[in-house]
Residue, then its C-alpha position, 0 to 999 in steps of 0.5 A: m036306058v036312063t037306069a042303064g046309064f045310071d049304072a055305068l058310072p063309075v063312081e057311088i050314086a044315090v038319088i034322095s027325096a026331099d025328106g031324105t029317102i034314099v030312091l034309087v042306087n046305082d050298080a057302084w053304090r051296091r059293089f062298094a057296099d058288098e065289098n065293104h059293108g056286107s050285104h044289105p036288103d035293097y042297099w039302103v033303098g026305102e031308108n032315110y040317108l040323113e038319119i043313116g049318116e047322124q046315127a051312124f057317123s059322129d065326126p065333124y065330116a059326116s055332120d057337114s055332109i048331113e047339114g049339106l043336104r038338108a040345106i040343099l033339099g030345103g031349098v039352097d042350089e049351091p052344090l055340095r062337096v065334102d072330103y072325107p076319110c074312108h079308111s079300111p082295115d088294110d088301106h087308108r082311102w078317101f072320098a069326096l062327097e058331092a051333091a046337087a039338088f034337081t026338081l022332077d015332076g014338081d019334087r025336089y031331090a038330091l043327086v048324091v056321088h061318091h067318088d075315090i080320091t085316095a090317089q089325089k090325097l096321097a099325092e097331095q101328102r107326098s108333096a107337102a112332106r116334100e116341102k117340109q122336108l125341103e124347108t128343113l134342109v134349107g133351114v139346116l143348111s142355111h144355119d149350119i153353113r155360117n161357122p165353115l163359111n167364117v173360117i173361109e172369110g177369115y182365111a182368105d182375108l190373113l191371105a189377102a193381108e199377106i198378099e196384094g192383088d192375088e185374083r185367086i183371093d179375090a175369087i175365094r172371097r167372091a165365092a164365100l160372099r155368093i154362099s152367104e147371099i144364098a144362104e140368107a136369100t133362102l133361109a128368108f124366103t123358106e121362113s117367110g115364103a115371100l120374096s125379101t127383095v124384089e128390084p129390076v134384074r138384067v137377064s143378060d148381066l145375071a146369066r154372066d155372074a151365075w156361070e162364073m160361080v159354076a164349074t163350067a169346064d169346057a161349056t160355053l154359054t150364049v145370051e142370046r137375048t137380054a131382058t129385065i126382071h123384077g124380082d129377087r135377084s139372089l134367088l134368081l141367081q141361085l136359079l140360074e146357077n142350078l140351071f147352068r150346073n144342071a147342064v154342065t152335069h147332064a148334057g155331056p163333055d162340052p155343052a153349048v148352054r143358051v139363055g134367050s128371052l120369052p114374051d113373059g119370061f126367059y128360057v136356058e138350054d142345052d145341046g145335050p140329051g134333054v129330059p125324057e118326057d115321062l120324067r118331066d113332071r118328077a124332075v122337080e121333085a126334091d128327092f129326084s135324081t136320074a143318077g140315083t142320088g138325091g138332087l134338090g137343083l130342079a126343085i129349087v128352080q121350081a120354087v124360086v119360079q113360083a115363088h116370082g108368080g111364074t111357071l117353069t116348063i121342060t121341053d125339048a131344044d130346037g136342036g135337041g137337048a133340054r129346054f127350061e122356060i121360066s114364063g109368067v114372070d113380070v118382065a119387060p122385053e128388050r131389043a135382041t142383043p148378040e152377047 
């Protein structure tokens, strides 16, 4: 029964004795050997695992594995794990070697497990590539936006000198100032990986300011509760602008957007069609867009939330629509106040 259970496991397993001799392997080990190394008498049972590793490999992964196994067989009880590449001519693959000691009839053995972690490694590589791409894009935009922004501000100043009291000119100036704040805050965050400024920020005030900066057309905003968040005001404003813009773009011609408090954060929801459950994890990726064009909005939201130590959850609003919950941030809830 024990042998059958051993063979039923889908990962490659070997049991080695205190001197390094392979005493038992399972079916997954044998299948992997047949598929990758060709046939071998008894699949190395009876041969010394440590010596094979030392002779066959000179890379640091093998050295770490053999050194760790020697320590375990010599009396160290702490389990071992070494991730290593094992590429074939056709594929890039990665495996994890894990080992732990056990005693049987007074003799010490090590259970050595090899399992395929290729999917995990490829996902990590894609994530790192997206992060690098986003950092590069943010840096380019933040730097290259300054020249046209200076032109906008210059012309706005000329118009203000000729026409006094025109609210449209004031709106241009506010928008230009907001662009400058976004560029500076985003660049500072991208370069340092940390918040540049932390201050008390009231969600309701921030929501109204963000709403003014978004082309909302016939959309409506309701702020049901207020709270104070300790964080970077410019980045949090950018977060709300992106969530509002997302609602206006995807929730229909006249969406109703609502902001409210959570015990440890706040939420933004709309009454549109919502985000399909199977797309929610991908929706925060920098290159994901349901419209078929690259989008950064929710990726920026995710980055800002994580910078504040929080978690972004995409779920359904109570009455239908998309709900974005920002939780785990430094929030001091206040008395509910209809806005």
